[in-house]
N, CA, C and O of each residue as an XYZ file, in Angstrom:
348
protein
N       0.840     -1.175      0.000
C       0.000      0.000      0.000
C       0.892      1.248      0.000
O       1.808      1.373      0.812
N       0.608      2.149     -0.910
C       1.415      3.367     -1.030
C       1.054      4.368      0.066
O      -0.090      4.449      0.513
N       2.071      5.126      0.481
C       1.874      6.184      1.463
C       1.516      7.481      0.746
O       1.972      7.724     -0.371
N       0.709      8.304      1.384
C       0.362      9.624      0.867
C       1.371     10.631      1.397
O       1.561     10.740      2.609
N       2.018     11.365      0.505
C       3.003     12.360      0.920
C       2.357     13.437      1.788
O       2.935     13.853      2.792
N       1.178     13.886      1.412
C       0.506     14.947      2.166
C       0.208     14.489      3.592
O       0.523     15.197      4.549
N      -0.389     13.324      3.736
C      -0.741     12.810      5.061
C       0.501     12.512      5.895
O       0.585     12.920      7.053
N       1.459     11.808      5.315
C       2.666     11.436      6.056
C       3.513     12.663      6.372
O       4.098     12.745      7.451
N       3.588     13.619      5.447
C       4.366     14.834      5.672
C       3.839     15.630      6.857
O       4.616     16.097      7.689
N       2.514     15.787      6.936
C       1.944     16.539      8.055
C       2.117     15.797      9.376
O       2.278     16.427     10.421
N       2.085     14.475      9.343
C       2.339     13.703     10.571
C       3.789     13.865     11.018
O       4.064     13.939     12.215
N       4.709     13.920     10.073
C       6.118     14.163     10.415
C       6.289     15.551     11.021
O       7.041     15.721     11.980
N       5.597     16.540     10.468
C       5.666     17.900     11.001
C       5.139     17.933     12.429
O       5.757     18.535     13.307
N       4.008     17.293     12.663
C       3.445     17.265     14.013
C       4.420     16.631     14.999
O       4.650     17.175     16.079
N       4.987     15.495     14.637
C       5.947     14.823     15.502
C       7.191     15.657     15.753
O       7.684     15.708     16.879
N       7.702     16.309     14.722
C       8.907     17.131     14.863
C       8.649     18.340     15.749
O       9.490     18.698     16.574
N       7.490     18.972     15.584
C       7.179     20.157     16.389
C       6.971     19.782     17.855
O       7.411     20.511     18.744
N       6.311     18.665     18.116
C       6.136     18.210     19.499
C       7.501     17.913     20.118
O       7.779     18.339     21.239
N       8.345     17.190     19.401
C       9.681     16.868     19.916
C      10.496     18.141     20.152
O      11.235     18.227     21.133
N      10.370     19.118     19.272
C      11.084     20.391     19.413
C      10.688     21.102     20.709
O      11.550     21.561     21.458
N       9.389     21.190     20.969
C       8.938     21.890     22.170
C       9.242     21.099     23.440
O       9.523     21.690     24.483
N       9.190     19.778     23.363
C       9.595     18.973     24.521
C      11.065     19.232     24.837
O      11.439     19.367     26.002
N      11.892     19.299     23.807
C      13.321     19.588     24.021
C      13.538     20.999     24.559
O      14.372     21.209     25.440
N      12.783     21.972     24.027
C      12.920     23.339     24.532
C      12.545     23.422     26.004
O      13.284     23.994     26.806
N      11.407     22.856     26.357
C      10.963     22.918     27.747
C      11.841     22.062     28.648
O      12.022     22.384     29.822
N      12.379     20.992     28.119
C      13.317     20.174     28.882
C      14.583     20.935     29.211
O      15.227     20.667     30.225
N      14.945     21.882     28.362
C      16.118     22.706     28.614
C      15.897     23.725     29.719
O      16.853     24.250     30.290
N      14.636     24.002     30.017
C      14.322     24.952     31.082
C      14.283     24.291     32.455
O      14.473     24.954     33.475
N      14.039     23.001     32.478
C      13.933     22.288     33.752
C      15.314     21.993     34.314
O      16.276     21.805     33.570
N      15.394     21.956     35.601
C      16.685     21.697     36.257
C      16.848     20.200     36.522
O      17.112     19.789     37.652
N      16.689     19.391     35.478
C      16.826     17.938     35.649
C      18.178     17.434     35.154
O      18.484     16.246     35.254
N      18.972     18.343     34.624
C      20.288     17.977     34.110
C      21.364     18.618     34.972
O      21.117     19.547     35.741
N      22.561     18.086     34.810
C      23.709     18.734     35.447
C      24.002     20.032     34.701
O      23.445     20.272     33.630
N      24.852     20.849     35.247
C      25.216     22.104     34.599
C      25.862     21.829     33.245
O      25.553     22.499     32.260
N      26.754     20.847     33.196
C      27.412     20.490     31.923
C      26.383     19.988     30.914
O      26.456     20.322     29.731
N      25.425     19.185     31.378
C      24.381     18.677     30.489
C      23.531     19.791     29.919
O      23.188     19.774     28.737
N      23.186     20.768     30.759
C      22.400     21.913     30.285
C      23.188     22.753     29.291
O      22.631     23.230     28.302
N      24.478     22.937     29.546
C      25.313     23.686     28.606
C      25.371     22.994     27.254
O      25.289     23.646     26.213
N      25.511     21.670     27.268
C      25.536     20.903     26.024
C      24.194     21.004     25.295
O      24.153     21.173     24.076
N      23.110     20.899     26.045
C      21.762     20.997     25.479
C      21.588     22.347     24.776
O      21.100     22.397     23.647
N      21.976     23.416     25.423
C      21.862     24.750     24.829
C      22.782     24.883     23.615
O      22.398     25.466     22.601
N      23.986     24.346     23.722
C      24.940     24.436     22.609
C      24.428     23.676     21.378
O      24.634     24.123     20.250
N      23.766     22.538     21.584
C      23.228     21.780     20.449
C      22.139     22.573     19.732
O      22.089     22.586     18.502
N      21.274     23.230     20.489
C      20.249     24.063     19.855
C      20.882     25.215     19.088
O      20.403     25.603     18.023
N      21.952     25.752     19.633
C      22.579     26.908     19.002
C      23.381     26.542     17.748
O      23.941     27.425     17.099
N      23.441     25.253     17.401
C      24.041     24.872     16.119
C      23.105     25.191     14.961
O      23.538     25.236     13.809
N      21.815     25.415     15.258
C      20.894     25.856     14.215
C      21.249     27.296     13.853
O      21.343     28.139     14.745
N      21.447     27.599     12.582
C      21.834     28.956     12.179
C      20.826     30.003     12.666
O      19.626     29.875     12.425
N      21.313     31.017     13.337
C      20.476     32.111     13.798
C      19.771     31.870     15.118
O      19.018     32.731     15.571
N      19.994     30.713     15.757
C      19.283     30.389     16.996
C      20.036     30.944     18.199
O      21.237     30.721     18.357
N      19.308     31.669     19.043
C      19.828     32.158     20.322
C      18.890     31.603     21.377
O      17.672     31.699     21.225
N      19.425     31.025     22.440
C      18.613     30.297     23.412
C      17.479     31.155     23.976
O      17.716     32.207     24.569
N      16.257     30.691     23.782
C      15.006     31.261     24.276
C      14.771     32.719     23.902
O      14.213     33.496     24.677
N      15.197     33.062     22.727
C      14.841     34.323     22.109
C      13.588     34.028     21.286
O      13.567     33.035     20.559
N      12.548     34.853     21.374
C      11.275     34.572     20.704
C      11.462     34.352     19.205
O      10.895     33.419     18.637
N      12.245     35.196     18.575
C      12.505     35.027     17.143
C      13.211     33.719     16.844
O      12.933     33.076     15.832
N      14.126     33.320     17.721
C      14.849     32.067     17.525
C      13.950     30.855     17.705
O      14.088     29.859     16.995
N      13.031     30.942     18.655
C      12.092     29.829     18.850
C      11.241     29.664     17.596
O      11.013     28.541     17.145
N      10.772     30.765     17.032
C       9.987     30.698     15.791
C      10.842     30.204     14.619
O      10.360     29.465     13.761
N      12.100     30.613     14.590
C      13.010     30.123     13.559
C      13.188     28.607     13.700
O      13.226     27.892     12.699
N      13.296     28.123     14.931
C      13.396     26.685     15.180
C      12.157     25.941     14.715
O      12.259     24.840     14.174
N      10.981     26.537     14.924
C       9.727     25.939     14.435
C       9.781     25.810     12.916
O       9.394     24.784     12.356
N      10.262     26.857     12.257
C      10.399     26.833     10.799
C      11.379     25.754     10.359
O      11.094     25.008      9.422
N      12.547     25.659     11.032
C      13.526     24.621     10.703
C      12.929     23.226     10.852
O      13.112     22.375      9.982
N      12.220     22.990     11.946
C      11.630     21.667     12.173
C      10.598     21.349     11.095
O      10.494     20.207     10.646
N       9.835     22.366     10.681
C       8.849     22.177      9.613
C       9.536     21.738      8.322
O       9.106     20.781      7.679
N      10.595     22.434      7.950
C      11.311     22.115      6.709
C      11.972     20.736      6.801
O      11.844     19.925      5.883
N      12.679     20.469      7.910
C      13.356     19.184      8.075
C      12.355     18.030      8.081
O      12.631     16.968      7.522
N      11.189     18.231      8.711
C      10.176     17.174      8.762
C       9.636     16.869      7.370
O       9.429     15.703      7.032
N       9.405     17.905      6.554
C       8.917     17.672      5.192
C       9.973     16.979      4.331
O       9.642     16.123      3.510
N      11.233     17.345      4.515
C      12.298     16.675      3.766
C      12.356     15.205      4.161
O      12.427     14.329      3.299
N      12.327     14.935      5.466
C      12.337     13.552      5.933
C      11.118     12.799      5.412
O      11.242     11.682      4.910
N       9.937     13.412      5.532
C       8.704     12.762      5.076
C       8.733     12.448      3.591
O       8.343     11.357      3.175
N       9.196     13.401      2.790
C       9.255     13.183      1.342
C      10.221     12.050      1.007
O       9.932     11.209      0.155
N      11.364     12.034      1.680
C      12.337     10.973      1.435
C      11.779      9.615      1.863
O      11.921      8.633      1.135
N      11.153      9.554      3.024
C      10.614      8.290      3.519
C       9.501      7.770      2.612
O       9.470      6.583      2.286
N       8.588      8.651      2.204
C       7.495      8.237      1.309
C       8.059      7.758     -0.020
O       7.611      6.743     -0.554
N       9.036      8.475     -0.558
C       9.649      8.054     -1.821
C      10.299      6.675     -1.680
O      10.110      5.800     -2.526
N      11.068      6.491     -0.597
C      11.723      5.192     -0.385
C      10.692      4.074     -0.239
O      10.844      3.007     -0.833
N       9.659      4.314      0.539
C       8.633      3.287      0.758
C       7.894      2.976     -0.543
O       7.780      1.816     -0.940
N       7.398      4.017     -1.197
C       6.593      3.798     -2.403
C       7.415      3.216     -3.557
O       6.893      2.434     -4.351
N       8.675      3.585     -3.655
C       9.494      3.048     -4.746
C       9.929      1.605     -4.484
O      10.352      0.910     -5.408
N       9.829      1.157     -3.253
C      10.242     -0.217     -2.938
C       9.103     -1.217     -3.105
O       9.326     -2.426     -3.031
N       7.893     -0.729     -3.328
C       6.753     -1.643     -3.501
C       6.838     -2.314     -4.859
O       7.220     -1.705     -5.858
N       6.476     -3.574     -4.865
C       6.458     -4.303     -6.138
C       5.054     -4.810     -6.406
O       4.323     -5.180     -5.487
N       4.694     -4.822     -7.664
C       3.376     -5.354     -8.076
C       3.541     -6.791     -8.492
O       4.402     -7.109     -9.313
N       2.733     -7.658     -7.942
C       2.798     -9.077     -8.321
C       1.501     -9.529     -8.932
O       1.369    -10.693     -9.311
């Protein structure tokens, strides 16, 4: 059965955005060591233009996750649909 790019792409976006916000809020909680929190912030700041918890940067991160999710979704749907064989 073939996958729908539109349906699968939007599901990837939803998953990516939820994971993004869980990671952002996880960075605010004091559940990590100081070194762990520094690493967490540094990983987010590898996104071009991202500054930790700046409103514009959070929105930029949402945009990045949207684009990355669609790229992943398109690649996954293409791989799945192209691997199907008709018998």
